[in-house]
N, C-alpha and C positions, 0 to 999 in steps of 0.2 A: 531399272536396276543398274547398279553400277558394273555389275558381271558383265552387262552389255558394253560397256564401256571398254573393258579390257580386249574385247575380239578384236579390235584393230591395232592393239597397242603391241609394241615388241617387248617382251618381258625380258628384263635382264637383271642379275643378281644384285643384291643389297643385302648386307648384313649389319650394319651398326646405324647408330642413330647420326642425322646428318650435322648435329652438334657436334660430333665426335670425329667426322671423317671429311670434313670441308672446311678450307681456309676461309677467313672472313674476306670478302672480296670488296666487300663496300662498308665504307661507314655509316653511321648514322644519318639517313637523309632527311634532308630540311625542305624539298621540293618535290612536287608530282613529277616534274620532267625527270629528276635523277632518279625518283622510285622506280620511273618508268625503264629507264636506262641499266637501273641495277639489275632489275628483273630480265632484262631482255640479255645483259652481259651474262649472268647466270645460266640461263637456256642455251645460248648460244655457244659459250665457250667452258661450263665448269659443270655440265650435268654428269662428265665422268666420276668426278669427285664426289658429287653430292649421293651419287649411287641411288637413285629413286626408281621407284617400282616400275613405273612406265614411262621412262622418260619422253617417247615419242609423243604418245597421247597427251601429257603435261605441257611439252613444247607446242602442240598445235592447238590445245585448248587456250594457253595465254596468248599466243598469236593469232588466235580468231579475235580474242578479246582485247586487241591492242597492246597487251600487257599491263591491263589494267589487273591492280590485286583484287583476288576473288573473297578475301576475308576482311574485309574493311568494317564490319558490322561486329561489334563484341557480340550481340547475340547469338551470330552464327558460330564464332569462336567458343563459345559457352556450350553450344549445343552440340558439336563435337566432343568438346573435352567431356562432357557426361557421358556421351556414348561411349567413349574410350574406357572411362572410369567404369562404366557400367558394363563390358565386355567382359569382365573377369565372372560375372554371374551366368555367361554362355559357356565358361570354361575355358576363354581365351585369356591371354596374356598383355593387359594394358600397356605393358613397355614395349611390346612389337608395334606400338603404334605413336610412339615418341611421347608419351606420358611425362616423362621427365623434362625434357627439352621444351615441350609448350608450358608445363607448369612454372619452370624457372623464367622462360621468357614474359610469361603474365606478371611475374613477382619482380621483373627489371632485374635477375639474376643471371641472364645470360647475354653473351655478346653477339648472338645473332643479328644479322642486319635484317629490315624489314622484309627485304624480298626473300632472304632467305627461309623465314619464318613463314610467309605465304605459299613458298614451294613446301615445306614439312607439313604444313596442314593440309593440302590438297594430295599431298602421297600419302599421309595419315589414313584420311577419308577412303583412299583407293584401297590401302592395305588392309583396313579393317571390312570394309564391305565385300572385299574378296574372299577374305575368311570368314565372315558370317554367311555369305549365300554359297560358296564352294568348299569352305573348311582349308584349315593352315594345310594340310599335307596331301599330298597327291595319293588317292586311291591304288592309281596304276602302279606307282613305286612300291608298293606293299603287297599287292595281289597281280598277278600276271592274270588271272581269268577276268579282270575288272572289263565290262563291257558297257557301262553306262554312259551314256552322252550327255552333257551339258550345255544345251545351246543357249545363244544370243537370241535376242527379240529385235534387235535394230542393226541397220549397217551404218550409223551415225553416232558413234561412240562422244565425239567431240560435244555434239549438239545435247547429248544426255546428259554430260557433266555440266554443262552449262545451265541447263533448265535445273539440276538438281542443285547449284549453288547460287541460283538467282536470287532466292530469298532464304529467309529463316525456317518460314513455314514449310517450302518445297525438302528442305534439307532434313527437317522434322518428319515429315512424312515419308522420304526415303529411308531413313534410318528405322523409324517404325515397321515398315515392311520387310526389314531385314531381320527384326527380333521376333517377330509374331508368325510362327511358322508351323501352327497345330498342335494340337494336345499331348499328343507325345513328346514333342521338342518342348514344351512349355511344362510337362511333368518332369521330364530330367533336369530342366532349370531348378524347378522347386526340390527336388529331390539332392541337387547340389548344395542348395542354400542350407537344408536339413543338416545335411552332413559337414559343411562349414562350420556352423553353429555348433555343433559337438564337439567337433574339433577345438574351437575357441573356448569351449568350456571346459576342455582336459581329454576328451575322448573316453575310452575305456581302457582298464587295466587289463593286461593278460593274465590268463587263467591258467594255472599250473598243470602239467600234465600229472596223469594220474590213474587211478582204476576207472571202468568205466562206472557210470552213474546210473541207475535205475530207479523208477518210481517207487517211492516208499521207502528209500536208503536216506542215510544221512551221510554228509561230506562236506569237509571244513570251506570246499569251495562254492558252495551254494549260495551264499550272499554275495560274491563276486558275481556269478552267473545271472542272480536275480537283478544286479545293478545292471548288466550289461542286457538284460531284456528289456528292463524299463528304459534305458537311455535309446534303443531301438523301436520301442513301440510296440513291444510283444508283450509285455506285461503294463498294468495299469499304474500309471504313477501313484506311488505312496511310500511312506518312510520305510526302508528295508531296515528289518531287524537282524542286525549282525552277530547276534546270540543264537539264530535258530539255523540250523544245519540241516532241517528236515527238506527233504524234497517231495513236497506237498502238491494236492491236485493242481492249483493255480498255477504253479510253477510249471507241472508239466503241460499244461495248456499253453503256456509262454513258449515252451521248448518246441511242442509241435508247430506253432505259428512260426517261431524262427527256422524250424527245418524246412517247412515249404517254401519260405523264401530266400532259402540257399540249397533247392534242389538236392535235398537228403530225404530219405524215407523218413516220413513224419509218425517214428514209432514210440518219441519220448525218451529214448535210450541216448544218453550222454555220451557216445564213444570218440574215438581219436578223430574221426570227419566232423563231427559235430564241435569240438574244441578246436580243431583247426580253424574252421570257418569263423570262429567268436574270436579267435585272436590274429585275424586278418586286421590290422591297424586302420583307422580311421582315415589317416592319409592315404592309405593305397583305396579305400572306397572311394575316396573324391578322387583319385586318378583315375579308377573305373568309370566313375558317372563322366568326367570330361572326356574320356576315349570314346564313349556311347554318344555324346554330343556331338562330336566329330564324325563320328561313323554316319549320323542323322544328317548332318551338313552335307556330307556327299551325295545324298539320294533324295533330301526333303522337297527339291525342285525338280524332281524327274520321275514323279509318280502323277499317274491320273487320278481321278477321282474315285476309280473302281479297279481294283486290283487284287491279287491273292499274293500273300506275305508269308515266308517261309522264314520263322525266326531259327536258324541252324542251332543255336547255342542254348536257345530255350525250350528246343524238343517242340516246337508247336507251329500249327499252321492257321491263317487268318485269312478271313473274306473281309475286306473294308471297301465300304462305299461313304464317299461325302466324310472321309474322319472318324465313321463310324465302323466299329467291328461288330458286323451282322452275323457271323459264325465263326467258330474257332473251333479247334481238335488239336488232341495229342499226336505226336509225330515221332518216327524213329529216323534217324539220320547216321550219316556214315562212319564208321569206326574210325578212330586216328589214323591209320595208316592207309583208309581210304575215304579220305575226308570228301564232304558234300563242298563242292564248289559254289562261290558266290557269284553271282550273275543274273540278269535280266533276260527275259524272254517273253512270247507270248503263248499262251494255252490255244490249241486251235482244234482239238477233237479227242475224243474219249474213247477207249476200246474196252468192249464187254468181253467177257470170256476169251481174256489173252492168251497168247503162246508166250513163253519167253525165251530168247535165244541167248544163250549165256555168253555174255562179254569177253573178249580177248583176254582180260585179266583174271577173270574168274575161273575161265577154262584153264590157264596155266595153272595157276596158284592153287585150287580148288577140285575142279569136277575131274580133269584128266589124272591126277593121283587117286582119287577114290576110284575110279573106274579102272585104274590098273590093279587096285588093291583088292577090289571086288567087283565081278562084271555083273552081279546083279545090281549093281547100285542104278544102272541106266532105269532098269525096270522098277525099281523100289520108288524112284522119283519121277516115273511117267517120262522119261526123256525118252527122245528119238533122236538118231543120227541122221540128218539130212546133208544134200548136197546144196550147191548155190541155187538151184531152182525150186528147191522144197520137196523133191524127191525124197522117199524114206530109203537109208540104206541098212542093209542087215549088218549088226554091229558083228556078227559071227564072222564076217568075210573080213575084218580089220585086224591086222595083226599090231594090238595094242602095245605091247613090251617095246616097239620102234616108234611108237607114235612120241610127238613132240608137238608144242601147240604151236611150234614153229614149219612143222612139215604136215600139221594134219590138214586135209583137204575138205573137210566137211565143216559142219557146224553142229552143236548139240542145241536142241529145242525141247523144251518143256512142254507139254500139250497142256491144254485148259482142264482143270480141276480142282479138287480141294488142296492138294500139294502144290499148286502152281506157287510159285516164288511170289509172284504179282498179285496173288489174290484173283478176286472175278473182274478186277476193272483197273484199267491207269487211265492217268490223265496225261495228255500229251503236249509238249512244247520242244518239237525237235531241235535239238542242240549237239553241238559236238562233243560236249561231255558224256553223252548218252546218260542225261538223268531224267527223270521224270517223276510225279507223283502216282503213287499207286497202292492198291489193297494189299493185304498180307494174310497168310494162315498164320503168323504167329502173333495173334493177338494178346496173349498174356503178357507177352513184354511192353506192351501200354502201360501196366501197373507200376513199372519201374520208374525211380524218379529219373534215373540218369538213362537215357535211350538212345546211345551211340551204338547199334548194331547192324546198319545195314552197309552193303558194299558201295554208297555213295547216293543212292536213291533216295528220295523220301517217303517213308511208309506213313500211311494216314488213317488214324483210329476210325473214322466215320467219313470214308471216301464218296457214298453215296448222297450223303446229304451236301456234300460239296458239288457233286456232278448234277443235282437238281437246281443248284443254284446257277451252275454255268449253262447249263442248257436254257434255263428260263424260260419254261415253257410247260405249268404244273399240269395241263389238260392233257399233252401229249407225252411229256417225261416225268414220269412220279414213281414212287417206289414200287407200287402195282405192276406197273409197266417193266421195271429193271427186274423185277422177280422172274416175269415169263421169259425175257431173253435170258437170264441167266440159266433158267429151267431147259432152253434150247440146246444150251450146249456150244452153241455156235459160235466163232468168234463175229463181231458186229463193231463197225467203228461210225459212230455219229459225230459229225463236224458241229462246232458250236455255232449259233447264230451270229454270233461276232466275236472275234478274239478277245481273249480277257489278260492283261499282263500279269507276270508272273514275278516276282522277286524273291530270289534266295538270298538272306542277308544274316548277319552275324551281329545280335547283341548281347552282351553279357548283364545288362541293367535293365529293369522294366518298372517303372514307377506307377501305382494305379490311383484312382480317385480320391484314396482316402488317407493319401501322404504316406503310405508304405512303400517300401523299395524291395524289388526281388533281385539278388544278385545271382545269376546263373554263372555254372565253372565255363572256365576258360579253355574248353576241351581241345581246342587246337592252338592254345597258345597264343592269341593274335592280340592280347591287348597289350602287352609289354612294347612293341614297336611303336603302337600310337602313342602310349604315355611318355616314352622316351622322346619321339618325334617332337611332341606338344611343349616339351622343356627346351628345346634347341632355338637358337636365334632364328628368327626369319632370314631365308637364304636367297629365295628366288619366289617369284609368282609365276607360274607356268602357263602357258596359254591354254585355255578351255577349249575343248572340240565340241 
């Protein structure tokens, strides 16, 4: 993989096409010797003005190959050019990879020397491959919590580049590896193609504001609403009767399907929320899909064959093995002001009948104010005051009016029981965020379409099903055994036979196998920085750690 190549290179800024930033240092060469001298001169004297992506790597590559041109076969150039043109299918911008300069040179409309052309072709391959494998943007720049490393597989990047460019077939194989990255990535590519086709056909018209529309009503906006539903696949394709203003049963079924795809309560009622989602332009839907393709590039080569995935924006938890979802469950995630962080860790153990020690933020903002307001709050919630050795302290001995989160010398612990905030089990992957997966007594909230209710942790609707999969021994760990442990009321930790990776990620688009696309609400407003970043000119390739 070309990402391997970039490990040993020194990444410098580059921001425009070589044809726009460099002076033509050689006229058209007529002999092989002059070609070699022209290439050597450029690499030794002019790499600063060329602003290549990885000048040290490129210089070493050509030096190792005695300054021979790497792109002497037209078939190789054609293969690269096709990959550049097709990069738009993955939500990338072909102009980031010298598309105009390459096509103009091939049409004899450019003043690039043969040496310059060879260099930009090599640089284009590096840029394209880097973006396809790792993404155009740096996730660390957008999220300080990002902790996923992306490692190289070889210590000899120059040799790897040489092997890739050895023949057209090796180049084709390498490009194919960069674009075939699992069903979810391919599903997003298909979704992008679908919405680009919709845009090319004119998209959909905006639907005017007005009163809420309920099943059985008539409204002049119904024909436009039916057209929207048909364009997006929520209604069967058929000729729309522009004279029919009835909100009939067929339209109601389409509306409910649309609502499910947009994280809206599927009640069939067309209120402000539903109309607002219908009025999102097709261009923004395309931009959303591109942003999620970028997110997937950040992680797609950083996942094992088996892992637990939390999609924060989708309020879902998945257990994935070999690219297949073998289990899934609804989830509740952090409120907007207590966002669930994005990071990766390893699940190590589970705790039955857990106690809950109130975290500092919740203690300061929620629990202490409620205790001061009502001293019975501790009893009502099964809270105990404990010191740092776990000894229970009599709350009547504490001068509560003078207590602050800063000077409070104790901890507030909730004992196991039906009111415990963690429910009856928690799934632990110790981390600095104090975030984990757990049960919850707030079961009714899983019926909501939007489920950002927690203080940062992930509440799981069916946690014991997940625990059974994690412990991976049904003869010893099954639902009957779980019931016995719970009935004992005693806290019990059980280590997994082997740790399982868990990824807390944020995707606002999900394709399915039927060609339908679900758009989740951007609850933490994280799409726009990626959308804007993808529009910017390439300015730097950062080293990968």
